[in-house]
N, CA, C and O atoms as CSV, one atom per row, in Angstrom:
chain,resi,resn,atom,element,x,y,z
A,1,MET,N,N,-21.731,-83.253,-51.355
A,1,MET,CA,C,-21.617,-83.747,-50.002
A,1,MET,C,C,-20.146,-83.805,-49.621
A,1,MET,O,O,-19.304,-84.226,-50.414
A,2,ARG,N,N,-19.843,-83.372,-48.376
A,2,ARG,CA,C,-18.466,-83.403,-47.898
A,2,ARG,C,C,-18.110,-84.797,-47.421
A,2,ARG,O,O,-18.926,-85.467,-46.790
A,3,ARG,N,N,-16.907,-85.233,-47.716
A,3,ARG,CA,C,-16.459,-86.580,-47.356
A,3,ARG,C,C,-16.326,-86.725,-45.844
A,3,ARG,O,O,-15.881,-85.810,-45.151
A,4,GLY,N,N,-16.726,-87.906,-45.347
A,4,GLY,CA,C,-16.533,-88.219,-43.945
A,4,GLY,C,C,-17.567,-87.618,-43.005
A,4,GLY,O,O,-17.536,-87.895,-41.806
A,5,ARG,N,N,-18.458,-86.824,-43.508
A,5,ARG,CA,C,-19.415,-86.147,-42.637
A,5,ARG,C,C,-20.725,-86.902,-42.522
A,5,ARG,O,O,-21.307,-86.976,-41.440
A,6,TYR,N,N,-21.190,-87.457,-43.618
A,6,TYR,CA,C,-22.466,-88.155,-43.640
A,6,TYR,C,C,-22.281,-89.542,-44.259
A,6,TYR,O,O,-21.424,-89.738,-45.121
A,7,VAL,N,N,-23.082,-90.485,-43.816
A,7,VAL,CA,C,-23.046,-91.833,-44.384
A,7,VAL,C,C,-24.286,-91.989,-45.244
A,7,VAL,O,O,-25.398,-91.781,-44.759
A,8,PRO,N,N,-24.120,-92.350,-46.508
A,8,PRO,CA,C,-25.286,-92.529,-47.366
A,8,PRO,C,C,-26.191,-93.640,-46.830
A,8,PRO,O,O,-25.706,-94.589,-46.215
A,9,ALA,N,N,-27.486,-93.530,-47.058
A,9,ALA,CA,C,-28.461,-94.499,-46.564
A,9,ALA,C,C,-28.189,-95.898,-47.104
A,9,ALA,O,O,-28.502,-96.879,-46.430
A,10,ALA,N,N,-27.625,-96.016,-48.277
A,10,ALA,CA,C,-27.361,-97.311,-48.883
A,10,ALA,C,C,-26.200,-98.041,-48.202
A,10,ALA,O,O,-25.907,-99.181,-48.560
A,11,PHE,N,N,-25.551,-97.427,-47.256
A,11,PHE,CA,C,-24.411,-98.031,-46.571
A,11,PHE,C,C,-24.817,-99.298,-45.816
A,11,PHE,O,O,-24.035,-100.246,-45.744
A,12,PHE,N,N,-26.023,-99.328,-45.255
A,12,PHE,CA,C,-26.503,-100.473,-44.491
A,12,PHE,C,C,-27.315,-101.389,-45.378
A,12,PHE,O,O,-28.085,-100.922,-46.217
A,13,ASP,N,N,-27.150,-102.705,-45.199
A,13,ASP,CA,C,-27.979,-103.691,-45.884
A,13,ASP,C,C,-29.419,-103.528,-45.441
A,13,ASP,O,O,-29.676,-103.112,-44.311
A,14,ALA,N,N,-30.342,-103.844,-46.296
A,14,ALA,CA,C,-31.753,-103.764,-45.928
A,14,ALA,C,C,-32.078,-104.748,-44.807
A,14,ALA,O,O,-32.964,-104.484,-43.994
A,15,ASP,N,N,-31.366,-105.888,-44.753
A,15,ASP,CA,C,-31.607,-106.897,-43.722
A,15,ASP,C,C,-30.860,-106.601,-42.426
A,15,ASP,O,O,-31.126,-107.231,-41.402
A,16,GLU,N,N,-29.953,-105.676,-42.458
A,16,GLU,CA,C,-29.105,-105.391,-41.308
A,16,GLU,C,C,-29.521,-104.071,-40.669
A,16,GLU,O,O,-29.553,-103.037,-41.337
A,17,SER,N,N,-29.832,-104.103,-39.400
A,17,SER,CA,C,-30.231,-102.888,-38.694
A,17,SER,C,C,-28.996,-102.139,-38.227
A,17,SER,O,O,-28.061,-102.772,-37.736
A,18,PRO,N,N,-28.951,-100.823,-38.357
A,18,PRO,CA,C,-27.795,-100.067,-37.884
A,18,PRO,C,C,-27.746,-99.992,-36.354
A,18,PRO,O,O,-26.709,-99.649,-35.786
A,19,MET,N,N,-28.862,-100.309,-35.684
A,19,MET,CA,C,-28.909,-100.246,-34.226
A,19,MET,C,C,-28.970,-101.662,-33.661
A,19,MET,O,O,-29.714,-102.496,-34.178
A,20,PRO,N,N,-28.205,-101.948,-32.615
A,20,PRO,CA,C,-28.324,-103.258,-31.978
A,20,PRO,C,C,-29.664,-103.350,-31.255
A,20,PRO,O,O,-30.301,-102.325,-31.013
A,21,PRO,N,N,-30.101,-104.553,-30.907
A,21,PRO,CA,C,-31.359,-104.667,-30.166
A,21,PRO,C,C,-31.254,-103.932,-28.842
A,21,PRO,O,O,-30.184,-103.898,-28.233
A,22,ARG,N,N,-32.339,-103.352,-28.396
A,22,ARG,CA,C,-32.343,-102.563,-27.169
A,22,ARG,C,C,-32.084,-103.475,-25.979
A,22,ARG,O,O,-32.808,-104.447,-25.765
A,23,SER,N,N,-31.050,-103.160,-25.203
A,23,SER,CA,C,-30.732,-103.963,-24.030
A,23,SER,C,C,-31.274,-103.314,-22.758
A,23,SER,O,O,-31.178,-103.894,-21.676
A,24,ASN,N,N,-31.828,-102.142,-22.880
A,24,ASN,CA,C,-32.390,-101.425,-21.735
A,24,ASN,C,C,-33.728,-100.830,-22.173
A,24,ASN,O,O,-33.853,-99.613,-22.302
A,25,PRO,N,N,-34.734,-101.689,-22.402
A,25,PRO,CA,C,-35.995,-101.207,-22.989
A,25,PRO,C,C,-36.733,-100.171,-22.149
A,25,PRO,O,O,-37.479,-99.360,-22.699
A,26,ALA,N,N,-36.545,-100.176,-20.830
A,26,ALA,CA,C,-37.224,-99.190,-19.987
A,26,ALA,C,C,-36.448,-97.871,-19.909
A,26,ALA,O,O,-36.887,-96.924,-19.257
A,27,LYS,N,N,-35.304,-97.818,-20.572
A,27,LYS,CA,C,-34.460,-96.611,-20.601
A,27,LYS,C,C,-34.082,-96.146,-19.193
A,27,LYS,O,O,-34.170,-94.962,-18.869
A,28,LEU,N,N,-33.663,-97.102,-18.370
A,28,LEU,CA,C,-33.228,-96.758,-17.015
A,28,LEU,C,C,-31.865,-96.083,-17.072
A,28,LEU,O,O,-31.015,-96.444,-17.886
A,29,ASN,N,N,-31.665,-95.103,-16.203
A,29,ASN,CA,C,-30.357,-94.465,-16.133
A,29,ASN,C,C,-29.422,-95.357,-15.310
A,29,ASN,O,O,-29.888,-96.317,-14.696
A,30,PRO,N,N,-28.120,-95.069,-15.280
A,30,PRO,CA,C,-27.179,-95.953,-14.574
A,30,PRO,C,C,-27.517,-96.190,-13.101
A,30,PRO,O,O,-27.371,-97.312,-12.616
A,31,LEU,N,N,-27.962,-95.169,-12.387
A,31,LEU,CA,C,-28.300,-95.347,-10.978
A,31,LEU,C,C,-29.532,-96.246,-10.827
A,31,LEU,O,O,-29.581,-97.088,-9.930
A,32,GLN,N,N,-30.509,-96.069,-11.690
A,32,GLN,CA,C,-31.707,-96.910,-11.654
A,32,GLN,C,C,-31.354,-98.364,-11.972
A,32,GLN,O,O,-31.884,-99.280,-11.344
A,33,LEU,N,N,-30.463,-98.581,-12.940
A,33,LEU,CA,C,-30.031,-99.935,-13.285
A,33,LEU,C,C,-29.318,-100.607,-12.111
A,33,LEU,O,O,-29.589,-101.765,-11.793
A,34,LYS,N,N,-28.407,-99.875,-11.470
A,34,LYS,CA,C,-27.697,-100.430,-10.307
A,34,LYS,C,C,-28.679,-100.777,-9.202
A,34,LYS,O,O,-28.592,-101.848,-8.601
A,35,THR,N,N,-29.605,-99.882,-8.936
A,35,THR,CA,C,-30.566,-100.092,-7.855
A,35,THR,C,C,-31.452,-101.298,-8.144
A,35,THR,O,O,-31.688,-102.119,-7.258
A,36,LEU,N,N,-31.943,-101.413,-9.368
A,36,LEU,CA,C,-32.773,-102.558,-9.714
A,36,LEU,C,C,-31.978,-103.855,-9.587
A,36,LEU,O,O,-32.508,-104.854,-9.101
A,37,THR,N,N,-30.730,-103.857,-10.011
A,37,THR,CA,C,-29.878,-105.044,-9.875
A,37,THR,C,C,-29.798,-105.478,-8.415
A,37,THR,O,O,-29.946,-106.660,-8.104
A,38,LEU,N,N,-29.564,-104.521,-7.524
A,38,LEU,CA,C,-29.455,-104.837,-6.100
A,38,LEU,C,C,-30.789,-105.301,-5.529
A,38,LEU,O,O,-30.826,-106.237,-4.729
A,39,LEU,N,N,-31.875,-104.664,-5.926
A,39,LEU,CA,C,-33.194,-105.075,-5.444
A,39,LEU,C,C,-33.521,-106.496,-5.887
A,39,LEU,O,O,-34.116,-107.257,-5.125
A,40,GLN,N,N,-33.141,-106.860,-7.105
A,40,GLN,CA,C,-33.368,-108.218,-7.591
A,40,GLN,C,C,-32.654,-109.233,-6.696
A,40,GLN,O,O,-33.225,-110.262,-6.335
A,41,VAL,N,N,-31.410,-108.937,-6.342
A,41,VAL,CA,C,-30.623,-109.855,-5.511
A,41,VAL,C,C,-31.178,-109.910,-4.095
A,41,VAL,O,O,-31.347,-110.991,-3.531
A,42,ILE,N,N,-31.460,-108.746,-3.522
A,42,ILE,CA,C,-31.994,-108.685,-2.152
A,42,ILE,C,C,-33.297,-109.487,-2.063
A,42,ILE,O,O,-33.505,-110.237,-1.110
A,43,ALA,N,N,-34.163,-109.326,-3.053
A,43,ALA,CA,C,-35.461,-109.996,-3.040
A,43,ALA,C,C,-35.336,-111.514,-3.146
A,43,ALA,O,O,-36.219,-112.245,-2.697
A,44,ARG,N,N,-34.250,-111.985,-3.734
A,44,ARG,CA,C,-34.071,-113.436,-3.931
A,44,ARG,C,C,-33.308,-114.117,-2.798
A,44,ARG,O,O,-33.190,-115.342,-2.790
A,45,ILE,N,N,-32.795,-113.359,-1.857
A,45,ILE,CA,C,-32.098,-113.960,-0.715
A,45,ILE,C,C,-33.152,-114.564,0.218
A,45,ILE,O,O,-34.081,-113.870,0.631
A,46,PRO,N,N,-33.015,-115.849,0.550
A,46,PRO,CA,C,-34.002,-116.489,1.423
A,46,PRO,C,C,-34.212,-115.705,2.722
A,46,PRO,O,O,-33.258,-115.328,3.402
A,47,GLY,N,N,-35.478,-115.472,3.043
A,47,GLY,CA,C,-35.833,-114.754,4.261
A,47,GLY,C,C,-35.860,-113.246,4.124
A,47,GLY,O,O,-36.267,-112.556,5.059
A,48,ASN,N,N,-35.436,-112.709,2.981
A,48,ASN,CA,C,-35.389,-111.254,2.790
A,48,ASN,C,C,-36.641,-110.684,2.153
A,48,ASN,O,O,-36.832,-109.468,2.147
A,49,ALA,N,N,-37.501,-111.546,1.612
A,49,ALA,CA,C,-38.682,-111.048,0.901
A,49,ALA,C,C,-39.851,-111.997,1.094
A,49,ALA,O,O,-39.688,-113.182,1.386
A,50,GLN,N,N,-41.035,-111.427,0.920
A,50,GLN,CA,C,-42.272,-112.199,1.004
A,50,GLN,C,C,-42.980,-112.079,-0.339
A,50,GLN,O,O,-43.127,-110.979,-0.873
A,51,ALA,N,N,-43.417,-113.206,-0.882
A,51,ALA,CA,C,-44.030,-113.221,-2.209
A,51,ALA,C,C,-45.535,-113.009,-2.146
A,51,ALA,O,O,-46.212,-113.509,-1.248
A,52,ASP,N,N,-46.044,-112.256,-3.118
A,52,ASP,CA,C,-47.489,-112.113,-3.360
A,52,ASP,C,C,-47.930,-113.232,-4.299
A,52,ASP,O,O,-47.104,-113.946,-4.868
A,53,ALA,N,N,-49.228,-113.370,-4.449
A,53,ALA,CA,C,-49.778,-114.368,-5.368
A,53,ALA,C,C,-49.363,-114.092,-6.815
A,53,ALA,O,O,-49.238,-115.022,-7.611
A,54,ASP,N,N,-49.147,-112.803,-7.160
A,54,ASP,CA,C,-48.778,-112.451,-8.538
A,54,ASP,C,C,-47.280,-112.542,-8.811
A,54,ASP,O,O,-46.840,-112.240,-9.920
A,55,GLY,N,N,-46.485,-112.956,-7.815
A,55,GLY,CA,C,-45.042,-113.092,-8.014
A,55,GLY,C,C,-44.234,-111.891,-7.575
A,55,GLY,O,O,-43.005,-111.917,-7.645
A,56,THR,N,N,-44.890,-110.845,-7.129
A,56,THR,CA,C,-44.176,-109.678,-6.600
A,56,THR,C,C,-43.494,-110.069,-5.295
A,56,THR,O,O,-44.107,-110.708,-4.439
A,57,LEU,N,N,-42.228,-109.689,-5.139
A,57,LEU,CA,C,-41.477,-109.983,-3.924
A,57,LEU,C,C,-41.318,-108.721,-3.091
A,57,LEU,O,O,-40.657,-107.771,-3.511
A,58,HIS,N,N,-41.925,-108.712,-1.911
A,58,HIS,CA,C,-41.854,-107.574,-0.985
A,58,HIS,C,C,-40.602,-107.717,-0.124
A,58,HIS,O,O,-40.463,-108.679,0.631
A,59,ILE,N,N,-39.712,-106.769,-0.241
A,59,ILE,CA,C,-38.463,-106.818,0.517
A,59,ILE,C,C,-38.751,-106.484,1.974
A,59,ILE,O,O,-39.385,-105.475,2.283
A,60,LEU,N,N,-38.277,-107.344,2.857
A,60,LEU,CA,C,-38.515,-107.187,4.286
A,60,LEU,C,C,-37.395,-106.439,4.991
A,60,LEU,O,O,-37.628,-105.784,6.007
A,61,GLN,N,N,-36.179,-106.532,4.460
A,61,GLN,CA,C,-35.049,-105.852,5.099
A,61,GLN,C,C,-33.945,-105.574,4.087
A,61,GLN,O,O,-33.732,-106.335,3.143
A,62,PHE,N,N,-33.261,-104.479,4.310
A,62,PHE,CA,C,-32.088,-104.140,3.517
A,62,PHE,C,C,-30.847,-104.569,4.282
A,62,PHE,O,O,-30.871,-104.648,5.510
A,63,PRO,N,N,-29.773,-104.845,3.574
A,63,PRO,CA,C,-28.528,-105.198,4.258
A,63,PRO,C,C,-27.939,-103.971,4.951
A,63,PRO,O,O,-28.229,-102.836,4.573
A,64,HIS,N,N,-27.130,-104.204,5.942
A,64,HIS,CA,C,-26.465,-103.117,6.655
A,64,HIS,C,C,-25.030,-102.985,6.156
A,64,HIS,O,O,-24.280,-103.960,6.103
A,65,ALA,N,N,-24.672,-101.776,5.796
A,65,ALA,CA,C,-23.313,-101.523,5.321
A,65,ALA,C,C,-22.350,-101.495,6.494
A,65,ALA,O,O,-22.702,-101.077,7.597
A,66,HIS,N,N,-21.150,-101.939,6.242
A,66,HIS,CA,C,-20.076,-101.754,7.204
A,66,HIS,C,C,-18.863,-101.302,6.408
A,66,HIS,O,O,-18.354,-102.005,5.535
A,67,GLY,N,N,-18.427,-100.104,6.748
A,67,GLY,CA,C,-17.343,-99.501,5.973
A,67,GLY,C,C,-17.842,-99.106,4.602
A,67,GLY,O,O,-18.896,-98.487,4.460
A,68,ASP,N,N,-17.075,-99.471,3.601
A,68,ASP,CA,C,-17.390,-99.060,2.231
A,68,ASP,C,C,-18.125,-100.142,1.441
A,68,ASP,O,O,-18.207,-100.070,0.215
A,69,HIS,N,N,-18.661,-101.147,2.145
A,69,HIS,CA,C,-19.326,-102.244,1.438
A,69,HIS,C,C,-20.382,-102.909,2.317
A,69,HIS,O,O,-20.507,-102.612,3.505
A,70,PHE,N,N,-21.130,-103.807,1.705
A,70,PHE,CA,C,-22.070,-104.644,2.441
A,70,PHE,C,C,-22.184,-105.969,1.710
A,70,PHE,O,O,-21.688,-106.117,0.593
A,71,HIS,N,N,-22.835,-106.926,2.342
A,71,HIS,CA,C,-22.936,-108.263,1.785
A,71,HIS,C,C,-24.373,-108.583,1.405
A,71,HIS,O,O,-25.318,-108.264,2.128
A,72,LEU,N,N,-24.509,-109.223,0.250
A,72,LEU,CA,C,-25.799,-109.732,-0.231
A,72,LEU,C,C,-25.588,-111.211,-0.517
A,72,LEU,O,O,-25.081,-111.578,-1.577
A,73,GLY,N,N,-25.970,-112.042,0.409
A,73,GLY,CA,C,-25.728,-113.469,0.233
A,73,GLY,C,C,-24.245,-113.727,0.078
A,73,GLY,O,O,-23.456,-113.358,0.948
A,74,ASP,N,N,-23.856,-114.355,-1.021
A,74,ASP,CA,C,-22.449,-114.659,-1.297
A,74,ASP,C,C,-21.699,-113.508,-1.953
A,74,ASP,O,O,-20.508,-113.624,-2.239
A,75,PHE,N,N,-22.390,-112.402,-2.191
A,75,PHE,CA,C,-21.786,-111.278,-2.907
A,75,PHE,C,C,-21.377,-110.155,-1.954
A,75,PHE,O,O,-21.952,-109.987,-0.878
A,76,THR,N,N,-20.374,-109.398,-2.378
A,76,THR,CA,C,-19.984,-108.163,-1.718
A,76,THR,C,C,-20.320,-107.032,-2.686
A,76,THR,O,O,-20.071,-107.139,-3.887
A,77,VAL,N,N,-20.886,-105.953,-2.159
A,77,VAL,CA,C,-21.279,-104.801,-2.978
A,77,VAL,C,C,-20.649,-103.557,-2.368
A,77,VAL,O,O,-20.693,-103.366,-1.153
A,78,MET,N,N,-20.077,-102.729,-3.193
A,78,MET,CA,C,-19.515,-101.464,-2.725
A,78,MET,C,C,-20.660,-100.495,-2.422
A,78,MET,O,O,-21.618,-100.398,-3.189
A,79,SER,N,N,-20.557,-99.799,-1.329
A,79,SER,CA,C,-21.623,-98.862,-0.926
A,79,SER,C,C,-21.899,-97.818,-2.002
A,79,SER,O,O,-23.042,-97.389,-2.161
A,80,ARG,N,N,-20.885,-97.406,-2.734
A,80,ARG,CA,C,-21.067,-96.393,-3.781
A,80,ARG,C,C,-22.006,-96.867,-4.883
A,80,ARG,O,O,-22.581,-96.049,-5.601
A,81,ASP,N,N,-22.169,-98.201,-5.025
A,81,ASP,CA,C,-23.071,-98.741,-6.038
A,81,ASP,C,C,-24.503,-98.877,-5.531
A,81,ASP,O,O,-25.389,-99.299,-6.274
A,82,ALA,N,N,-24.734,-98.521,-4.263
A,82,ALA,CA,C,-26.046,-98.746,-3.652
A,82,ALA,C,C,-26.749,-97.464,-3.230
A,82,ALA,O,O,-27.706,-97.526,-2.458
A,83,THR,N,N,-26.317,-96.323,-3.701
A,83,THR,CA,C,-26.913,-95.065,-3.252
A,83,THR,C,C,-28.387,-94.941,-3.655
A,83,THR,O,O,-29.146,-94.222,-3.004
A,84,GLY,N,N,-28.790,-95.628,-4.707
A,84,GLY,CA,C,-30.180,-95.575,-5.147
A,84,GLY,C,C,-31.149,-96.258,-4.203
A,84,GLY,O,O,-32.353,-96.016,-4.276
A,85,LEU,N,N,-30.646,-97.113,-3.311
A,85,LEU,CA,C,-31.529,-97.785,-2.366
A,85,LEU,C,C,-32.175,-96.806,-1.396
A,85,LEU,O,O,-33.205,-97.111,-0.794
A,86,GLU,N,N,-31.575,-95.633,-1.245
A,86,GLU,CA,C,-32.116,-94.607,-0.345
A,86,GLU,C,C,-32.475,-93.334,-1.092
A,86,GLU,O,O,-32.462,-92.246,-0.516
A,87,ASN,N,N,-32.794,-93.467,-2.365
A,87,ASN,CA,C,-33.053,-92.307,-3.211
A,87,ASN,C,C,-34.512,-92.342,-3.694
A,87,ASN,O,O,-34.890,-93.210,-4.480
A,88,GLN,N,N,-35.309,-91.407,-3.224
A,88,GLN,CA,C,-36.731,-91.379,-3.555
A,88,GLN,C,C,-36.977,-91.265,-5.057
A,88,GLN,O,O,-37.892,-91.901,-5.579
A,89,ALA,N,N,-36.183,-90.475,-5.749
A,89,ALA,CA,C,-36.373,-90.306,-7.198
A,89,ALA,C,C,-36.169,-91.632,-7.933
A,89,ALA,O,O,-36.871,-91.918,-8.902
A,90,VAL,N,N,-35.219,-92.432,-7.479
A,90,VAL,CA,C,-34.980,-93.737,-8.099
A,90,VAL,C,C,-36.168,-94.660,-7.842
A,90,VAL,O,O,-36.648,-95.324,-8.761
A,91,TRP,N,N,-36.647,-94.705,-6.593
A,91,TRP,CA,C,-37.808,-95.537,-6.276
A,91,TRP,C,C,-39.000,-95.114,-7.135
A,91,TRP,O,O,-39.709,-95.964,-7.675
A,92,ASN,N,N,-39.221,-93.813,-7.260
A,92,ASN,CA,C,-40.350,-93.307,-8.048
A,92,ASN,C,C,-40.225,-93.697,-9.518
A,92,ASN,O,O,-41.209,-94.101,-10.138
A,93,ALA,N,N,-39.033,-93.580,-10.073
A,93,ALA,CA,C,-38.824,-93.926,-11.483
A,93,ALA,C,C,-39.067,-95.411,-11.720
A,93,ALA,O,O,-39.735,-95.784,-12.685
A,94,LEU,N,N,-38.534,-96.257,-10.855
A,94,LEU,CA,C,-38.733,-97.700,-11.001
A,94,LEU,C,C,-40.209,-98.070,-10.838
A,94,LEU,O,O,-40.694,-98.996,-11.488
A,95,THR,N,N,-40.918,-97.348,-9.974
A,95,THR,CA,C,-42.355,-97.573,-9.792
A,95,THR,C,C,-43.126,-97.167,-11.042
A,95,THR,O,O,-43.991,-97.909,-11.507
A,96,ARG,N,N,-42.814,-95.988,-11.591
A,96,ARG,CA,C,-43.484,-95.509,-12.813
A,96,ARG,C,C,-43.326,-96.503,-13.963
A,96,ARG,O,O,-44.233,-96.670,-14.779
A,97,LYS,N,N,-42.174,-97.155,-14.020
A,97,LYS,CA,C,-41.891,-98.077,-15.117
A,97,LYS,C,C,-42.412,-99.484,-14.844
A,97,LYS,O,O,-42.232,-100.383,-15.666
A,98,GLY,N,N,-43.061,-99.679,-13.686
A,98,GLY,CA,C,-43.681,-100.957,-13.369
A,98,GLY,C,C,-42.720,-102.037,-12.897
A,98,GLY,O,O,-43.079,-103.214,-12.858
A,99,LEU,N,N,-41.503,-101.649,-12.540
A,99,LEU,CA,C,-40.497,-102.626,-12.137
A,99,LEU,C,C,-40.516,-102.891,-10.637
A,99,LEU,O,O,-40.069,-103.943,-10.180
A,100,VAL,N,N,-41.032,-101.938,-9.880
A,100,VAL,CA,C,-41.209,-102.103,-8.436
A,100,VAL,C,C,-42.539,-101.475,-8.035
A,100,VAL,O,O,-43.149,-100.721,-8.793
A,101,LYS,N,N,-42.966,-101.808,-6.826
A,101,LYS,CA,C,-44.071,-101.115,-6.165
A,101,LYS,C,C,-43.452,-100.543,-4.903
A,101,LYS,O,O,-42.751,-101.248,-4.177
A,102,SER,N,N,-43.708,-99.264,-4.638
A,102,SER,CA,C,-43.035,-98.680,-3.482
A,102,SER,C,C,-43.900,-97.672,-2.746
A,102,SER,O,O,-44.847,-97.097,-3.284
A,103,ASP,N,N,-43.525,-97.490,-1.498
A,103,ASP,CA,C,-44.069,-96.467,-0.622
A,103,ASP,C,C,-42.857,-95.910,0.116
A,103,ASP,O,O,-42.586,-96.267,1.262
A,104,TYR,N,N,-42.131,-95.019,-0.576
A,104,TYR,CA,C,-40.871,-94.500,-0.042
A,104,TYR,C,C,-41.103,-93.779,1.275
A,104,TYR,O,O,-42.082,-93.041,1.391
A,105,PRO,N,N,-40.275,-93.954,2.240
A,105,PRO,CA,C,-39.119,-94.851,2.403
A,105,PRO,C,C,-39.467,-96.127,3.158
A,105,PRO,O,O,-38.575,-96.802,3.674
A,106,HIS,N,N,-40.745,-96.465,3.229
A,106,HIS,CA,C,-41.192,-97.561,4.091
A,106,HIS,C,C,-41.138,-98.944,3.457
A,106,HIS,O,O,-40.704,-99.904,4.094
A,107,ARG,N,N,-41.576,-99.051,2.200
A,107,ARG,CA,C,-41.708,-100.367,1.580
A,107,ARG,C,C,-41.316,-100.317,0.112
A,107,ARG,O,O,-41.500,-99.317,-0.582
A,108,ILE,N,N,-40.764,-101.451,-0.330
A,108,ILE,CA,C,-40.503,-101.610,-1.766
A,108,ILE,C,C,-40.634,-103.089,-2.098
A,108,ILE,O,O,-40.229,-103.954,-1.321
A,109,ALA,N,N,-41.201,-103.359,-3.254
A,109,ALA,CA,C,-41.397,-104.727,-3.721
A,109,ALA,C,C,-41.011,-104.778,-5.191
A,109,ALA,O,O,-41.292,-103.850,-5.949
A,110,VAL,N,N,-40.369,-105.859,-5.585
A,110,VAL,CA,C,-39.952,-106.020,-6.971
A,110,VAL,C,C,-41.023,-106.841,-7.691
A,110,VAL,O,O,-41.358,-107.949,-7.270
A,111,THR,N,N,-41.552,-106.287,-8.774
A,111,THR,CA,C,-42.595,-106.950,-9.553
A,111,THR,C,C,-41.981,-108.067,-10.398
A,111,THR,O,O,-40.764,-108.108,-10.574
A,112,PRO,N,N,-42.807,-108.968,-10.920
A,112,PRO,CA,C,-42.266,-109.997,-11.821
A,112,PRO,C,C,-41.503,-109.385,-13.004
A,112,PRO,O,O,-40.495,-109.934,-13.448
A,113,GLU,N,N,-41.992,-108.245,-13.511
A,113,GLU,CA,C,-41.281,-107.557,-14.609
A,113,GLU,C,C,-39.922,-107.064,-14.143
A,113,GLU,O,O,-38.942,-107.132,-14.885
A,114,GLY,N,N,-39.864,-106.568,-12.917
A,114,GLY,CA,C,-38.592,-106.105,-12.361
A,114,GLY,C,C,-37.633,-107.244,-12.103
A,114,GLY,O,O,-36.427,-107.098,-12.302
A,115,LEU,N,N,-38.151,-108.381,-11.660
A,115,LEU,CA,C,-37.302,-109.549,-11.422
A,115,LEU,C,C,-36.722,-110.087,-12.722
A,115,LEU,O,O,-35.595,-110.580,-12.747
A,116,ALA,N,N,-37.492,-109.993,-13.801
A,116,ALA,CA,C,-37.063,-110.534,-15.096
A,116,ALA,C,C,-36.195,-109.571,-15.895
A,116,ALA,O,O,-35.573,-109.977,-16.877
A,117,TYR,N,N,-36.140,-108.310,-15.497
A,117,TYR,CA,C,-35.430,-107.284,-16.269
A,117,TYR,C,C,-33.926,-107.545,-16.226
A,117,TYR,O,O,-33.351,-107.652,-15.143
A,118,ASP,N,N,-33.297,-107.647,-17.364
A,118,ASP,CA,C,-31.853,-107.855,-17.444
A,118,ASP,C,C,-31.146,-106.505,-17.429
A,118,ASP,O,O,-31.151,-105.782,-18.426
A,119,THR,N,N,-30.542,-106.173,-16.302
A,119,THR,CA,C,-29.863,-104.879,-16.178
A,119,THR,C,C,-28.483,-104.895,-16.810
A,119,THR,O,O,-27.949,-103.842,-17.158
A,120,GLY,N,N,-27.902,-106.070,-16.963
A,120,GLY,CA,C,-26.564,-106.172,-17.536
A,120,GLY,C,C,-25.453,-105.765,-16.581
A,120,GLY,O,O,-24.299,-105.661,-16.995
A,121,LEU,N,N,-25.776,-105.530,-15.307
A,121,LEU,CA,C,-24.767,-105.026,-14.367
A,121,LEU,C,C,-24.341,-106.031,-13.299
A,121,LEU,O,O,-23.489,-105.723,-12.465
A,122,THR,N,N,-24.916,-107.209,-13.318
A,122,THR,CA,C,-24.644,-108.164,-12.251
A,122,THR,C,C,-23.146,-108.382,-12.056
A,122,THR,O,O,-22.656,-108.323,-10.928
A,123,GLU,N,N,-22.428,-108.627,-13.119
A,123,GLU,CA,C,-20.985,-108.903,-13.021
A,123,GLU,C,C,-20.186,-107.675,-12.593
A,123,GLU,O,O,-19.100,-107.809,-12.029
A,124,GLN,N,N,-20.708,-106.494,-12.853
A,124,GLN,CA,C,-19.970,-105.268,-12.543
A,124,GLN,C,C,-20.093,-104.837,-11.089
A,124,GLN,O,O,-19.137,-104.305,-10.526
A,125,ILE,N,N,-21.246,-105.053,-10.469
A,125,ILE,CA,C,-21.425,-104.521,-9.110
A,125,ILE,C,C,-21.525,-105.576,-8.036
A,125,ILE,O,O,-21.416,-105.258,-6.852
A,126,LEU,N,N,-21.733,-106.844,-8.419
A,126,LEU,CA,C,-21.787,-107.921,-7.446
A,126,LEU,C,C,-20.473,-108.687,-7.503
A,126,LEU,O,O,-20.149,-109.295,-8.523
A,127,HIS,N,N,-19.723,-108.659,-6.419
A,127,HIS,CA,C,-18.417,-109.278,-6.377
A,127,HIS,C,C,-18.460,-110.521,-5.489
A,127,HIS,O,O,-18.868,-110.456,-4.329
A,128,ARG,N,N,-18.040,-111.638,-6.043
A,128,ARG,CA,C,-17.995,-112.888,-5.273
A,128,ARG,C,C,-16.740,-112.886,-4.416
A,128,ARG,O,O,-15.715,-112.304,-4.773
A,129,GLY,N,N,-16.849,-113.544,-3.294
A,129,GLY,CA,C,-15.664,-113.701,-2.477
A,129,GLY,C,C,-15.849,-113.124,-1.099
A,129,GLY,O,O,-16.926,-112.662,-0.722
A,130,GLY,N,N,-14.783,-113.165,-0.377
A,130,GLY,CA,C,-14.811,-112.780,1.018
A,130,GLY,C,C,-14.705,-111.289,1.247
A,130,GLY,O,O,-14.909,-110.468,0.353
A,131,HIS,N,N,-14.386,-110.990,2.449
A,131,HIS,CA,C,-14.242,-109.609,2.892
A,131,HIS,C,C,-13.097,-108.922,2.185
A,131,HIS,O,O,-12.102,-109.559,1.838
A,132,HIS,N,N,-13.230,-107.634,1.971
A,132,HIS,CA,C,-12.108,-106.846,1.428
A,132,HIS,C,C,-12.099,-105.480,2.053
A,132,HIS,O,O,-11.237,-104.661,1.735
């Protein structure tokens, strides 16, 4: 065996997994993750969504962009991070994975599974503070 090319199987402890726990179990791509993050926030803004008996939140309105950004409650979001909100393929993928229910481009609702999904992007795309 050539040095540095392969790691012997005994390198890892039997109790230690070489892979960290999956942080994206639905295997969403970056655009899908950003879109789900925004949908979660939009659905939780008072007056922006209507709840079903099963906990699904039907989004009633999307925010309007002005310039290169828009506002979601106390957050500012760059428009470049929101392109999935108008992307049929993203809506379809999130629907297939059970995270939203949609009828593109007319309606979208975030399921309880979608609301609970940790995208890990909240701090990266939602900016607190005023206008910029």
